[in-house]
C-alpha positions as CSV (number, residue, x, y, z in Angstrom):
1,M,113.1,78.5,81.1
2,R,110.1,76.4,80.0
3,W,106.6,77.9,80.0
4,I,103.1,76.7,79.5
5,E,100.8,78.4,77.0
6,I,97.2,78.4,78.1
7,A,94.9,78.6,75.1
8,I,91.2,79.4,75.8
9,T,88.6,79.6,73.0
10,C,85.6,81.5,74.2
11,P,82.6,83.6,73.0
12,A,83.4,87.2,72.4
13,E,81.1,88.3,75.3
14,T,83.4,86.5,77.8
15,E,86.6,87.9,76.4
16,E,87.3,90.3,79.3
17,A,86.2,87.8,82.0
18,V,88.7,85.2,80.6
19,N,91.4,87.8,80.3
20,Y,90.9,88.8,83.9
21,A,90.9,85.2,85.0
22,L,94.3,84.6,83.4
23,L,95.7,87.7,85.0
24,Q,94.4,86.5,88.4
25,A,96.0,83.1,87.8
26,G,99.4,84.8,87.5
27,C,99.8,85.3,83.8
28,G,102.1,88.2,83.1
29,G,100.1,89.1,80.0
30,T,97.7,87.8,77.4
31,Q,97.3,87.6,73.6
32,I,93.8,87.9,72.1
33,E,92.9,87.1,68.6
34,E,89.6,86.8,66.7
35,V,89.2,83.2,65.5
36,E,85.9,83.9,63.7
37,E,83.0,86.3,64.2
38,G,82.0,86.1,67.8
39,V,84.8,83.8,68.9
40,R,88.1,84.8,70.6
41,L,91.3,82.8,71.3
42,I,93.0,84.1,74.4
43,R,96.5,82.9,75.4
44,G,98.2,83.3,78.7
45,F,101.6,82.1,79.9
46,L,102.7,80.5,83.2
47,P,106.2,79.2,84.1
48,L,106.6,75.5,84.3
49,N,107.3,75.1,88.1
50,D,105.8,73.7,91.3
51,A,103.1,76.5,91.4
52,L,101.7,75.6,88.0
53,T,99.2,72.9,89.0
54,P,97.5,74.8,91.8
55,R,97.3,77.9,89.5
56,L,95.7,75.8,86.7
57,D,93.3,74.2,89.1
58,A,92.2,77.6,90.4
59,L,91.8,78.9,86.9
60,Q,89.7,75.9,85.8
61,Q,87.4,76.3,88.8
62,H,87.0,80.0,88.1
63,L,86.1,79.4,84.4
64,Q,83.7,76.6,85.2
65,R,81.6,79.1,87.3
66,F,80.9,81.4,84.3
67,P,77.3,80.1,83.9
68,E,76.6,81.1,87.6
69,F,77.3,84.7,86.6
70,G,75.2,84.6,83.4
71,L,78.1,84.1,81.1
72,P,78.2,81.4,78.4
73,P,80.7,78.5,78.8
74,L,83.9,78.2,76.9
75,C,83.8,77.0,73.3
76,Q,86.4,74.3,73.9
77,P,88.3,72.8,76.8
78,I,91.4,74.7,77.9
79,A,94.4,73.7,75.8
80,L,98.0,73.6,77.3
81,H,101.1,73.8,75.2
82,P,104.7,73.8,76.5
83,I,106.9,76.4,74.9
84,D,110.4,77.8,75.2
85,E,111.0,81.4,76.1
86,A,112.8,82.1,72.9
87,D,109.8,80.9,70.9
88,W,107.4,83.2,72.9
89,E,109.7,86.2,72.3
90,E,109.8,85.5,68.5
91,A,106.0,85.3,68.4
92,W,105.7,88.7,70.1
93,K,107.9,90.3,67.5
94,L,105.3,89.5,64.8
95,H,102.6,91.5,66.6
96,F,104.3,94.2,68.6
97,K,104.4,97.4,66.6
98,P,104.9,101.1,67.6
99,M,101.8,102.5,69.2
100,R,100.9,106.0,70.3
101,I,99.2,106.4,73.7
102,G,97.9,109.7,75.0
103,N,99.2,112.9,73.6
104,R,102.9,112.3,73.5
105,L,103.9,108.7,74.5
106,V,105.0,106.2,71.9
107,I,105.8,102.6,72.8
108,T,108.0,100.9,70.3
109,P,110.1,97.6,70.3
110,P,113.8,98.1,69.6
111,W,113.6,96.1,66.4
112,E,111.2,98.6,64.8
113,A,112.5,101.8,63.2
114,F,110.5,104.8,64.4
115,D,111.1,108.5,63.5
116,A,109.8,110.5,66.5
117,T,108.7,114.2,66.3
118,P,110.2,116.6,68.8
119,D,107.1,116.5,70.9
120,E,106.9,112.7,71.2
121,I,108.3,110.7,74.1
122,V,109.6,107.3,72.9
123,I,109.7,104.3,75.2
124,L,111.8,101.4,73.9
125,L,110.4,98.2,75.2
126,E,111.1,94.5,74.8
127,P,108.5,92.8,77.0
128,G,110.0,89.3,77.2
129,M,107.6,87.2,79.4
130,A,106.5,90.3,81.4
131,F,103.1,92.1,81.3
132,G,103.0,95.6,79.8
133,T,103.4,96.6,76.2
134,G,100.7,99.2,76.0
135,S,98.3,97.0,74.1
136,H,96.1,96.2,77.1
137,P,93.5,98.8,78.2
138,T,94.7,98.9,81.8
139,T,98.2,99.8,80.7
140,R,96.9,102.5,78.4
141,L,94.7,104.0,81.1
142,C,97.7,104.2,83.5
143,L,100.0,105.7,80.9
144,Q,97.4,108.4,80.0
145,A,96.9,109.2,83.7
146,L,100.7,109.5,84.2
147,E,100.9,111.8,81.3
148,T,98.1,114.0,82.9
149,Y,99.3,114.0,86.5
150,L,103.1,113.4,86.7
151,Q,105.0,116.6,87.3
152,P,108.8,116.9,86.7
153,G,110.8,116.3,89.9
154,M,108.3,113.9,91.5
155,R,109.3,110.8,93.4
156,V,107.3,107.9,91.9
157,A,106.7,104.3,92.9
158,D,105.5,101.6,90.5
159,I,104.1,98.4,92.1
160,G,103.8,95.4,89.9
161,T,106.1,96.9,87.3
162,G,106.1,93.9,84.8
163,S,108.0,95.0,81.8
164,G,108.8,98.3,83.5
165,I,106.7,100.3,81.0
166,L,105.0,102.6,83.7
167,A,108.3,103.2,85.5
168,I,110.0,104.1,82.3
169,A,107.1,106.4,81.2
170,A,107.4,108.1,84.6
171,G,111.1,108.6,84.1
172,K,110.7,109.9,80.6
173,L,108.0,112.3,81.8
174,G,110.4,113.9,84.2
175,A,110.3,112.0,87.5
176,A,113.3,112.7,89.6
177,Q,113.4,109.2,91.1
178,V,111.3,106.0,90.4
179,F,111.2,103.0,92.7
180,A,109.7,99.9,91.0
181,T,109.0,96.4,92.2
182,D,107.4,93.1,91.2
183,I,106.8,89.9,93.1
184,D,108.5,87.7,90.5
185,S,112.2,87.9,89.7
186,L,111.8,87.5,85.9
187,P,109.8,90.7,85.4
188,R,112.3,92.5,87.6
189,Q,115.1,91.3,85.3
190,I,113.2,92.3,82.2
191,A,112.3,95.7,83.7
192,T,115.9,96.3,84.6
193,E,116.9,95.6,81.0
194,N,114.3,97.9,79.6
195,V,115.4,100.7,82.0
196,A,118.9,100.4,80.6
197,R,117.6,100.3,77.1
198,N,116.0,103.7,77.7
199,G,119.1,105.1,79.5
200,L,117.3,105.6,82.8
201,E,119.5,103.7,85.2
202,T,120.2,106.8,87.3
203,V,116.5,107.5,87.7
204,I,114.8,104.1,88.1
205,T,115.7,101.3,90.5
206,I,114.0,97.9,90.5
207,H,113.7,96.2,93.9
208,P,112.3,92.9,95.4
209,V,109.1,93.7,97.3
210,P,110.6,93.8,100.9
211,Q,113.5,96.1,99.8
212,F,111.1,98.3,97.8
213,Y,109.1,99.1,101.0
214,E,112.3,100.0,102.8
215,V,113.5,102.5,100.2
216,A,110.4,103.9,98.6
217,H,109.1,106.6,100.9
218,H,107.6,110.1,100.7
219,C,106.5,109.4,97.2
220,H,104.5,112.0,95.3
221,L,102.9,109.6,93.0
222,V,102.3,105.8,93.1
223,V,101.1,103.7,90.2
224,A,99.9,100.1,90.3
225,N,98.5,98.2,87.4
226,I,97.7,94.9,89.0
227,V,94.3,93.3,90.0
228,A,91.6,94.4,92.3
229,N,92.3,91.8,95.0
230,T,95.9,92.9,95.3
231,I,95.1,96.7,95.2
232,I,92.8,96.1,98.2
233,E,95.4,94.1,100.0
234,I,98.2,96.6,99.5
235,A,96.2,99.9,99.9
236,P,97.5,100.5,103.5
237,D,101.1,99.8,102.4
238,V,100.7,102.3,99.6
239,A,99.5,104.9,102.1
240,R,102.6,104.4,104.2
241,I,104.9,105.3,101.3
242,C,103.0,108.4,100.2
243,A,103.8,112.0,100.9
244,P,100.9,114.2,102.0
245,E,98.6,114.9,99.0
246,A,100.3,112.2,96.9
247,L,98.5,110.7,94.0
248,F,97.7,107.0,93.6
249,I,96.9,105.8,90.0
250,T,95.7,102.2,89.9
251,S,94.1,99.9,87.3
252,G,93.7,96.2,86.5
253,I,90.2,96.7,87.9
254,V,87.1,95.4,86.1
255,E,83.9,97.5,86.4
256,E,82.2,95.0,88.8
257,H,84.9,95.6,91.3
258,E,85.2,99.4,90.9
259,N,83.1,100.3,94.0
260,L,84.9,97.8,96.2
261,V,88.4,99.1,95.3
262,G,87.2,102.7,95.6
263,E,85.8,101.9,99.1
264,A,89.1,100.2,100.1
265,L,91.1,103.2,98.9
266,E,88.9,105.5,100.9
267,A,89.3,103.3,104.0
268,A,93.1,103.4,103.6
269,G,93.2,107.2,103.6
270,F,92.7,108.1,100.0
271,T,90.0,110.2,98.2
272,V,89.2,109.0,94.7
273,F,88.6,112.0,92.5
274,E,88.7,110.6,89.0
275,T,87.6,107.4,87.3
276,R,88.7,106.5,83.8
277,H,87.2,103.7,81.7
278,E,88.2,101.7,78.6
279,E,86.0,98.8,77.6
280,V,85.2,97.0,80.9
281,W,88.4,98.2,82.6
282,V,88.7,101.0,85.2
283,C,91.5,103.2,86.3
284,L,91.1,105.1,89.6
285,V,93.0,108.3,90.5
286,A,93.1,109.1,94.2
287,R,94.8,111.6,96.5
288,Y,96.3,110.6,99.8
289,T,94.6,112.6,102.6
290,A,96.5,111.0,105.5
291,R,93.3,110.0,107.3
292,P,93.7,107.1,109.7
293,S,92.9,103.7,108.1
294,D,89.5,102.2,108.7
295,E,90.7,98.7,109.5
296,A,87.2,97.3,109.9
297,T,86.1,98.4,106.4
298,L,89.4,97.0,104.9
299,Q,88.8,93.6,106.6
300,R,85.2,93.5,105.4
301,I,86.2,94.2,101.8
302,A,89.0,91.6,102.0
303,K,86.5,89.0,102.9
304,I,84.4,89.9,99.8
305,L,87.4,90.0,97.5
306,P,90.2,88.1,99.3
307,P,93.9,88.2,98.3
308,L,94.7,86.0,95.4
309,A,96.6,83.5,97.5
310,E,93.3,82.7,99.3
311,L,91.2,82.2,96.2
């Protein structure tokens, strides 16, 4: 498969805004490096298909509006480079090293030797073109929350699984059954391979979205590391697959959208009881109270922060 690398050079103070814009455009993940003091080079990747042009147009329009929000403009125009999937994967291998997250979790690629202690939980991960290596703050926040709240024997759902990292962490932490999904087929394939790599085929199943909502039910914990717009959009669907008192751990939220997402969760029948922060990113932990959904509030919030397809 052919991909387009989107290279954006920007001032350091817009790093998180650019990173978020790339995720909103559909990039499965990003790479960030410091070009010089105060300047960042951020790369995202999109498949070379019919959806590419509208995605790039929306991204360009979003970035051009930075001055309206008091942010400096980009240092250079966006650069586009066609790449092969194999070349992308080789580039990852240069930078993806074992990393400890939380108290016990260790994320490591299969090509790196790692001697684990008896207390460490090792997740073998080859991300391919999917989001989720543990290097991004939102992934770390979700992993740390899973380590805190997941109890052995839980039924868990992972929405927007990407590389499968959160589903695998749930399985390694003792979940009895994990249902995972992603809107794109490539991440589902990559997640399936990573599940097998960790020997969790009997615990974790990867589904297309419609099938996921058919089989994932009475879940004790749901995790979704996506973006604020999508969290707001799917909040009522998440409520429908939750058991009473189930937990919902969600991230991919920038600080400016924290209150909107929290309000949407409350309107969908959840009570937010913990907020975690890293840099400008937020992770909300909520409990399902089975209150009736407040459809009027959900519709109002969706107009403020509409689904990505409408942006």
